[in-house]
C-alpha angles and dihedrals in degrees: 000000000000093000090052094048091048091049090047091047093055095042092054090041090055095043093047092048092056094044092051091046087052091052090047091051090051098041100034099033111159091005123115117239124207113247087236088066089069087073089060088056090052089046093053091046090048091050094051090041091054094042101044102020099044117010100043091042094048095045099047100036108027115021123067105217120145115274093249092054090051090048094049094043096047092044096050094042092046092054094041092047095043091048091049092050091047088051091050090049094048132343090204090058088047092053090046092054100037097092088062096055096105089050088048093053093049093048090047090052090049096047095043089054092047090048094051095050092047091047092045089052093048092044093050090051091049089049093049092050091051089050090048091051091049089052094048091049093051092054 
């Protein structure tokens, strides 16, 4: 489990670093960026790697909390991490989207709930097919 989470962390960290560098290239093209701003890039990549590489994977694949606990935790952490990443990228952008935080939280709860039930249904079908194959192979 630890090996999988570590690998997932570094994969998400690397992809996010490239993605944010691409965004910086597009939005700050031709502008100079202070060397200290690279720490913001590292912070954004770390937040995304922790959220999507460790927390999501751990909650949905390894831990056995009730679905409502997973949904509430992931919704809250997703919004908190996303807003922190936006603030690290641009405080002006954060101030622009701040009035919509309650709506983002509601939307996050709805989408995490839908995603959980769709994922659970697909996973149940996959498990049933695997069990059926095992039964067929025994006969």
